[in-house]
C-alpha positions as CSV (number, residue, x, y, z in Angstrom):
1,M,16.0,-5.3,20.4
2,T,13.3,-6.5,22.8
3,V,10.9,-4.2,24.7
4,R,8.0,-4.9,27.0
5,G,4.7,-3.1,27.6
6,L,5.4,0.5,28.8
7,F,9.0,-0.1,27.6
8,S,9.6,-1.2,31.2
9,S,11.4,-4.1,32.9
10,K,8.4,-4.5,35.2
11,A,6.7,-7.1,33.1
12,S,5.0,-10.1,34.7
13,A,6.8,-13.4,35.0
14,S,4.3,-14.9,32.6
15,A,5.5,-12.5,29.9
16,Q,8.7,-14.2,29.0
17,P,9.2,-14.4,25.2
18,Y,9.6,-18.2,25.1
19,G,6.9,-19.0,27.7
20,M,3.9,-17.6,25.8
21,P,2.5,-17.6,22.2
22,R,4.7,-16.1,19.6
23,I,3.6,-14.0,16.6
24,A,5.9,-12.9,13.8
25,V,5.1,-9.9,11.5
26,V,7.2,-9.7,8.4
27,G,7.4,-6.0,7.4
28,R,7.4,-2.7,9.3
29,G,5.7,-0.4,6.8
30,F,2.1,0.7,7.3
31,S,0.6,-2.8,6.9
32,G,3.0,-4.2,9.5
33,M,2.6,-1.5,12.1
34,M,-1.2,-1.5,11.6
35,T,-1.2,-5.2,12.2
36,A,0.9,-4.8,15.4
37,I,-1.5,-2.2,16.7
38,A,-4.5,-4.4,15.9
39,L,-2.9,-7.4,17.7
40,M,-2.0,-5.4,20.8
41,R,-5.6,-4.0,21.0
42,T,-7.3,-7.3,20.2
43,V,-5.4,-10.3,21.6
44,M,-6.0,-9.8,25.3
45,T,-3.7,-12.5,26.8
46,P,0.1,-12.4,27.0
47,F,2.1,-12.9,23.7
48,H,5.4,-12.2,22.2
49,L,5.5,-10.1,19.0
50,Q,8.5,-10.0,16.7
51,L,8.7,-7.5,13.8
52,F,11.0,-8.4,11.0
53,D,12.3,-6.0,8.4
54,P,15.8,-5.6,6.9
55,D,15.4,-1.8,6.7
56,S,16.1,-0.4,10.1
57,R,14.1,2.7,9.2
58,V,10.4,2.9,9.9
59,S,9.2,4.3,6.6
60,G,5.5,3.6,6.2
61,G,5.9,1.4,3.1
62,Q,6.4,2.0,-0.6
63,A,3.0,3.5,-1.1
64,L,3.0,5.8,2.0
65,A,6.7,6.5,2.7
66,S,7.9,10.0,2.3
67,G,11.1,11.8,3.0
68,H,9.3,15.1,2.1
69,S,6.9,16.7,4.6
70,S,5.2,18.4,1.6
71,E,3.9,15.1,0.2
72,I,0.1,15.0,0.8
73,L,-1.9,11.8,1.3
74,N,-4.6,11.2,-1.2
75,S,-7.2,10.2,1.4
76,R,-9.1,12.6,3.7
77,V,-8.5,12.6,7.4
78,R,-11.9,11.0,7.9
79,D,-10.7,7.8,6.2
80,L,-7.4,7.4,8.0
81,S,-8.3,6.3,11.5
82,V,-6.3,3.3,12.8
83,S,-8.8,2.7,15.6
84,A,-11.5,0.1,15.0
85,G,-15.0,1.6,15.6
86,D,-13.7,5.2,16.0
87,P,-13.5,6.8,12.5
88,D,-12.7,10.2,14.2
89,D,-9.6,9.0,15.9
90,F,-7.1,10.7,13.5
91,N,-9.2,13.9,13.5
92,D,-9.2,13.9,17.3
93,W,-5.4,13.4,17.3
94,L,-4.9,16.4,15.0
95,C,-7.2,18.5,17.1
96,S,-5.1,17.7,20.2
97,N,-1.9,18.9,18.3
98,A,-1.5,22.6,19.1
99,D,1.1,23.2,16.4
100,F,-1.1,21.6,13.7
101,R,-4.1,23.6,14.9
102,A,-2.1,26.8,14.6
103,A,-0.9,25.9,11.1
104,V,-4.4,25.0,9.8
105,P,-6.8,27.4,11.7
106,A,-9.4,27.4,8.9
107,A,-10.3,23.8,9.5
108,I,-11.2,24.2,13.2
109,P,-13.1,22.7,14.9
110,G,-12.3,19.6,12.9
111,F,-10.1,18.4,10.1
112,L,-12.2,15.5,8.8
113,Q,-12.4,16.8,5.2
114,I,-8.8,17.9,4.7
115,F,-5.7,16.2,3.3
116,V,-2.5,16.1,5.4
117,P,1.2,15.4,4.7
118,K,2.2,11.8,4.9
119,S,4.8,12.6,7.6
120,I,2.0,13.7,9.9
121,F,0.0,10.5,9.3
122,S,3.2,8.5,10.0
123,D,3.6,10.4,13.3
124,Y,0.0,9.5,14.2
125,V,0.5,5.8,13.4
126,Y,3.6,5.4,15.4
127,Q,2.2,7.3,18.4
128,R,-0.8,4.9,18.4
129,F,1.6,2.0,18.2
130,S,3.6,3.3,21.1
131,E,0.5,3.9,23.1
132,A,-0.8,0.4,22.4
133,L,2.5,-1.1,23.5
134,S,2.7,1.1,26.6
135,S,-0.7,-0.1,27.7
136,R,0.3,-3.8,27.6
137,R,2.6,-4.8,30.5
138,D,2.0,-8.5,29.6
139,I,3.6,-8.6,26.2
140,T,7.0,-8.2,24.7
141,V,7.9,-6.8,21.3
142,Q,11.2,-7.6,19.5
143,V,12.5,-5.8,16.4
144,S,14.7,-7.7,14.0
145,N,16.6,-6.1,11.1
146,E,17.2,-9.4,9.4
147,P,15.7,-10.3,6.1
148,V,13.3,-13.2,6.2
149,I,14.2,-15.8,3.5
150,G,11.8,-18.5,4.2
151,V,8.8,-19.8,6.3
152,S,8.1,-23.5,6.8
153,R,6.4,-25.9,9.2
154,S,8.4,-27.4,12.0
155,H,7.9,-30.9,13.2
156,G,5.9,-29.6,16.2
157,G,3.4,-27.9,13.9
158,R,4.8,-24.4,14.6
159,W,6.2,-22.0,12.0
160,L,10.0,-21.8,11.4
161,V,10.9,-18.3,10.3
162,K,14.2,-18.5,8.5
163,S,16.2,-15.3,8.5
164,A,19.8,-14.3,7.8
165,G,20.6,-14.3,11.5
166,A,22.1,-17.1,13.5
167,T,18.8,-18.1,15.1
168,N,15.7,-19.1,13.3
169,P,12.9,-19.0,15.9
170,L,9.6,-20.8,16.0
171,F,6.3,-19.0,16.0
172,D,2.6,-19.9,16.5
173,T,1.4,-17.4,13.9
174,V,3.2,-15.7,11.0
175,I,1.8,-12.6,9.3
176,L,3.3,-11.3,6.0
177,A,2.9,-7.5,5.8
178,T,5.4,-6.7,3.1
179,G,3.3,-4.3,1.1
180,Y,5.0,-3.7,-2.3
181,G,8.4,-4.4,-0.7
182,L,9.1,-7.7,-2.4
183,G,9.5,-6.5,-5.9
184,N,12.6,-7.6,-7.8
185,R,13.7,-4.4,-9.4
186,S,16.8,-5.9,-11.1
187,E,14.6,-7.3,-13.9
188,S,13.1,-3.8,-14.8
189,P,14.5,-2.6,-18.1
190,V,15.3,0.8,-16.6
191,D,17.6,-0.8,-14.0
192,Q,19.8,-2.9,-16.2
193,A,23.4,-2.1,-15.4
194,V,22.5,1.2,-13.8
195,E,21.9,2.6,-10.3
196,P,18.5,1.4,-8.9
197,T,16.9,4.8,-8.2
198,A,18.4,7.4,-10.5
199,V,20.6,7.1,-13.6
200,R,23.1,10.0,-14.2
201,A,23.8,10.3,-17.9
202,R,25.9,12.5,-20.0
203,R,24.3,16.0,-20.6
204,L,23.4,16.2,-24.3
205,V,21.1,19.2,-24.3
206,S,21.4,22.7,-22.8
207,R,18.2,22.4,-20.7
208,P,18.1,19.7,-18.0
209,H,15.8,16.8,-18.7
210,T,14.4,14.2,-16.3
211,V,12.2,11.2,-17.2
212,L,9.8,9.9,-14.6
213,L,8.4,6.4,-15.1
214,G,4.9,5.6,-13.8
215,S,1.4,6.9,-13.8
216,G,0.2,6.8,-10.2
217,L,0.5,9.0,-7.1
218,R,4.2,8.4,-6.7
219,V,5.0,10.0,-10.0
220,V,3.0,13.1,-9.2
221,D,4.6,13.3,-5.8
222,R,8.1,13.2,-7.4
223,L,7.1,15.8,-10.1
224,L,5.8,18.3,-7.6
225,Q,8.8,17.7,-5.2
226,M,11.2,18.5,-8.0
227,R,9.4,21.7,-8.8
228,D,9.1,22.7,-5.2
229,S,12.9,22.2,-4.9
230,G,13.5,24.6,-7.8
231,Y,14.0,22.2,-10.7
232,T,13.2,24.2,-13.9
233,G,14.2,21.6,-16.5
234,Q,12.0,19.6,-18.8
235,I,10.2,16.6,-17.2
236,T,8.8,13.7,-19.3
237,I,6.4,11.2,-17.7
238,I,6.3,7.9,-19.4
239,S,3.1,5.9,-18.7
240,K,2.2,2.6,-20.4
241,H,-1.5,3.5,-20.6
242,G,-1.3,7.3,-20.3
243,F,-3.6,7.7,-17.3
244,L,-2.7,10.0,-14.4
245,P,-4.6,10.3,-11.1
246,Q,-7.9,12.2,-11.3
247,S,-9.1,14.8,-8.8
248,H,-11.0,14.5,-5.5
249,T,-14.0,16.8,-5.1
250,R,-13.6,20.0,-3.1
251,I,-15.8,18.6,-0.4
252,S,-16.3,15.0,0.5
253,A,-18.2,12.9,-2.1
254,D,-20.5,10.7,-0.1
255,P,-20.9,7.2,-1.7
256,V,-23.8,6.7,-4.1
257,F,-24.6,3.7,-6.3
258,P,-27.5,2.6,-8.4
259,S,-29.9,0.2,-6.7
260,E,-30.6,-2.0,-9.7
261,T,-28.9,-5.4,-10.1
262,M,-25.4,-5.2,-11.4
263,P,-24.6,-7.1,-14.7
264,T,-22.2,-10.0,-14.5
265,R,-20.1,-9.6,-17.7
266,L,-17.1,-7.2,-17.6
267,S,-18.1,-5.2,-20.7
268,E,-21.6,-4.7,-19.3
269,I,-20.2,-3.7,-15.9
270,V,-18.1,-1.0,-17.4
271,R,-21.1,0.4,-19.3
272,F,-23.2,0.2,-16.1
273,I,-20.6,2.2,-14.1
274,R,-20.1,4.8,-16.9
275,R,-23.9,5.3,-17.1
276,A,-24.1,5.6,-13.3
277,C,-21.4,8.4,-13.4
278,Q,-23.3,10.2,-16.1
279,D,-26.6,10.0,-14.2
280,A,-25.0,11.2,-11.0
281,E,-23.6,14.3,-12.7
282,A,-26.9,15.0,-14.4
283,E,-28.5,15.0,-11.0
284,G,-26.1,17.4,-9.5
285,Q,-23.8,14.9,-7.9
286,N,-20.4,13.7,-9.2
287,W,-18.7,10.7,-10.6
288,Q,-16.4,10.5,-7.6
289,S,-19.4,9.6,-5.4
290,V,-20.2,6.7,-7.7
291,M,-16.6,5.5,-7.6
292,N,-16.7,5.7,-3.7
293,G,-19.9,3.7,-3.8
294,L,-18.3,1.2,-6.2
295,R,-15.8,0.3,-3.5
296,K,-18.5,-1.4,-1.5
297,H,-19.2,-3.7,-4.4
298,A,-15.6,-4.1,-5.8
299,R,-14.8,-7.4,-4.0
300,S,-18.0,-9.2,-4.8
301,L,-17.8,-8.0,-8.4
302,W,-14.2,-9.3,-8.6
303,R,-15.1,-12.7,-7.2
304,S,-17.9,-13.1,-9.7
305,L,-15.7,-12.5,-12.8
306,P,-14.3,-15.6,-14.5
307,A,-10.5,-15.8,-14.8
308,H,-10.3,-14.7,-18.4
309,E,-12.2,-11.5,-17.6
310,K,-10.0,-10.7,-14.6
311,Q,-7.0,-11.0,-16.9
312,Q,-8.8,-8.7,-19.5
313,F,-9.4,-6.2,-16.7
314,N,-5.8,-6.3,-15.6
315,R,-4.5,-5.8,-19.1
316,H,-6.8,-3.1,-20.3
317,L,-8.8,-1.5,-17.5
318,R,-6.8,-1.6,-14.3
319,A,-4.8,1.6,-15.1
320,L,-8.0,3.5,-15.9
321,Y,-9.7,2.2,-12.7
322,D,-6.7,3.1,-10.5
323,S,-6.6,6.6,-11.9
324,H,-10.2,7.2,-10.8
325,R,-9.8,5.3,-7.5
326,N,-6.5,6.7,-6.3
327,R,-7.3,10.4,-6.7
328,L,-5.4,13.6,-5.9
329,P,-6.5,16.5,-3.7
330,E,-8.0,19.1,-5.9
331,A,-5.1,21.6,-5.3
332,L,-2.5,19.1,-6.4
333,H,-4.5,18.0,-9.4
334,L,-4.8,21.7,-10.5
335,R,-1.0,22.0,-10.2
336,L,-0.6,18.8,-12.3
337,K,-2.9,20.1,-15.0
338,R,-1.0,23.4,-15.1
339,E,2.3,21.6,-15.5
340,L,1.0,19.7,-18.5
341,A,-0.8,22.7,-20.0
342,E,2.3,24.9,-19.8
343,G,4.5,22.3,-21.5
344,N,7.1,22.1,-18.7
345,T,6.0,18.5,-18.2
346,L,5.1,16.1,-21.0
347,L,3.1,12.9,-20.7
348,R,3.9,10.2,-23.2
349,R,2.1,6.9,-23.5
350,G,4.2,3.9,-24.3
351,E,6.8,1.5,-23.0
352,V,10.5,1.7,-22.1
353,I,12.4,-0.9,-24.2
354,R,15.8,-0.5,-22.5
355,Q,18.0,1.8,-20.6
356,T,21.0,3.5,-22.4
357,P,23.9,5.4,-21.0
358,T,22.3,8.7,-22.2
359,G,18.7,8.0,-21.4
360,L,16.4,5.2,-22.7
361,V,14.8,3.6,-25.8
362,F,11.1,4.2,-26.0
363,K,8.2,2.8,-28.1
364,Q,5.2,5.1,-28.3
365,A,1.8,3.5,-28.1
366,G,0.4,2.9,-31.5
367,Q,3.7,3.3,-33.3
368,A,5.8,0.5,-34.8
369,G,9.2,2.2,-34.5
370,E,11.4,3.0,-31.5
371,E,13.0,6.3,-30.5
372,T,15.8,7.3,-28.2
373,I,15.0,9.8,-25.4
374,Y,18.0,11.6,-24.0
375,A,17.8,12.5,-20.3
376,D,20.1,13.5,-17.4
377,Q,18.3,11.2,-15.1
378,V,15.6,8.5,-15.2
379,L,13.6,8.0,-12.0
380,D,11.4,4.9,-11.6
381,C,8.2,5.9,-9.7
382,R,6.3,2.7,-10.4
383,C,5.0,0.5,-7.5
384,Q,6.6,-2.8,-8.0
385,A,4.3,-5.8,-7.6
386,P,5.5,-8.6,-5.2
387,D,8.0,-10.9,-6.8
388,L,6.8,-14.5,-6.4
389,G,10.3,-15.7,-7.2
390,T,12.0,-14.4,-4.0
391,P,13.2,-17.0,-1.5
392,L,10.5,-16.1,0.9
393,M,7.7,-16.4,-1.6
394,R,9.1,-19.6,-3.1
395,S,9.4,-21.2,0.3
396,L,5.6,-20.7,0.8
397,I,4.5,-21.7,-2.6
398,D,6.9,-24.7,-3.0
399,G,6.0,-25.8,0.5
400,G,2.3,-25.9,-0.4
401,L,1.6,-23.2,2.3
402,A,0.4,-20.5,-0.1
403,G,-0.4,-20.0,-3.8
404,P,-0.4,-17.2,-6.3
405,D,-3.7,-15.5,-7.1
406,E,-5.3,-16.0,-10.5
407,L,-3.4,-13.2,-12.1
408,G,0.0,-13.8,-10.5
409,L,0.0,-10.3,-8.9
410,G,0.6,-11.7,-5.4
411,L,-0.6,-14.4,-3.0
412,A,-4.1,-15.7,-2.9
413,V,-5.8,-14.5,0.4
414,T,-9.2,-14.3,2.0
415,A,-10.8,-11.1,3.1
416,I,-9.1,-11.4,6.5
417,G,-5.8,-12.2,5.0
418,E,-5.7,-16.0,5.4
419,L,-3.3,-17.6,3.0
420,S,-4.5,-20.5,0.9
421,A,-3.0,-23.2,-1.3
422,N,-5.0,-25.3,-3.7
423,G,-8.2,-24.0,-2.2
424,R,-7.3,-24.9,1.4
425,M,-6.6,-22.4,4.2
426,T,-3.3,-22.5,5.9
427,D,-3.9,-22.2,9.7
428,G,-1.8,-19.6,11.4
429,L,-0.4,-18.0,8.2
430,F,-1.7,-14.6,7.0
431,A,-0.9,-11.9,4.5
432,I,-2.0,-8.3,5.2
433,G,-2.2,-5.4,2.7
434,P,-1.0,-5.1,-0.9
435,V,0.6,-8.5,-1.1
436,G,-3.0,-9.8,-1.6
437,L,-4.0,-7.2,-4.2
438,G,-4.8,-9.9,-6.9
439,S,-7.4,-11.4,-4.6
440,L,-8.8,-8.1,-3.1
441,P,-8.7,-5.3,-5.6
442,D,-8.9,-2.5,-2.9
443,I,-6.5,-3.9,-0.3
444,D,-3.8,-1.2,-1.0
445,L,-6.0,1.5,0.6
446,V,-5.6,2.5,4.2
447,P,-9.2,1.9,5.4
448,E,-9.2,-1.6,3.9
449,I,-5.8,-2.4,5.5
450,V,-7.1,-1.3,8.8
451,T,-10.2,-3.4,8.5
452,Q,-8.3,-6.4,7.4
453,S,-5.7,-6.1,10.2
454,Y,-8.4,-6.1,12.9
455,A,-10.2,-9.0,11.3
456,A,-7.0,-11.0,11.2
457,A,-6.3,-10.1,14.8
458,E,-9.8,-11.3,15.8
459,S,-9.2,-14.6,14.0
460,I,-5.9,-15.1,15.8
461,A,-7.5,-14.2,19.2
462,S,-10.3,-16.7,18.7
463,R,-8.0,-19.4,17.4
464,F,-5.4,-19.4,20.1
465,Y,-7.3,-17.6,22.8
466,P,-11.0,-18.5,22.5
467,R,-11.9,-16.6,25.7
468,C,-10.4,-13.3,24.6
469,K,-12.5,-10.4,23.6
470,A,-11.3,-7.3,21.8
471,V,-11.2,-4.0,23.6
């Protein structure tokens, strides 16, 4: 499907898809749609934009997708604007929505400090996408539901995007915005010889029992959805490290951080941050303010660590860091604490060894033996890291166009998403969002994805269209 600005046939003659620069975006989750918005608002000469994704639905990506309107985003409205230079844009959009104003009257005249359902944020993103497209009569946008299986250089220096379709078009710029969507779930122990999302097993106990795998926001979402839907059975959460998301403060925690020079060794950095949190609370502030302030230093700290300390952080500290970074709204955190306190939900620390027809085999942390956990269903709520062995990833790595990051969590990228191989940038090839999480430890958060998308769009505009200026 191809559409033009204003979804109209009245595009100028210069706006033919094959007579102007062509940009491919692989992925239509939040990272992909945000990139499309940034391109349409920043590249101010005609271009053709093609959005690839095998899923015909527009879901918002693994981290944000929700089929349940009750799921709440873990960031406040003030941090979710998709408009560069206008942090109040999402708040203004909510204020203009009469139905939302009527449903949340206590927040009037503004909603900057509240948390909203993911479905509302998705509506906002796609309305801004539609508005950006409708304002551009000089561009065309094509949507392709074909999986991309490779990217390579053509003889003319352009990019050949290989898909499952009959045609493999050439592009001047290719942007990977696949989020967490390239994980190979078939290798997960819980998925061996079973259905990929839920395993129905023989009922062995009188009370229903569900096992949830994971420790992040998705596992809490699923837990609360099940309770809201009337599920009264036992729920067991299995987490490798045993950390669940911490709570946001009731009101916004403004960033604070010590002014003294940061240490350079990982162990000293951890002690420094813990002491900063203790000092903040002693002065009537909170540790959440310190963690918000740490975000401004996270990338420079990460770059300064040697490879072996990055690996140490990933093995032992990342889960703890994520539980304090990706926090829950206070009301949801209180519900989670109540679930655990009442015993209806049990948190167990350890690893899944293998799936069985009646549940799974589990090894508890600190124990040598294994045990069998019987369950009616096992639901995997873990975010799957990008699989560097997929055909698309292999085409980039084997072709010398991209390389894995130091930890093998994804692809090595710069702050603006440029892909690199062996220390050299690859012109015209970008990766936006969580696919670069090993290089940029905070790039799975909405504000950082927004910033990166506009920075990449600026780079594309200056590279191909040096006279362009962003609006």
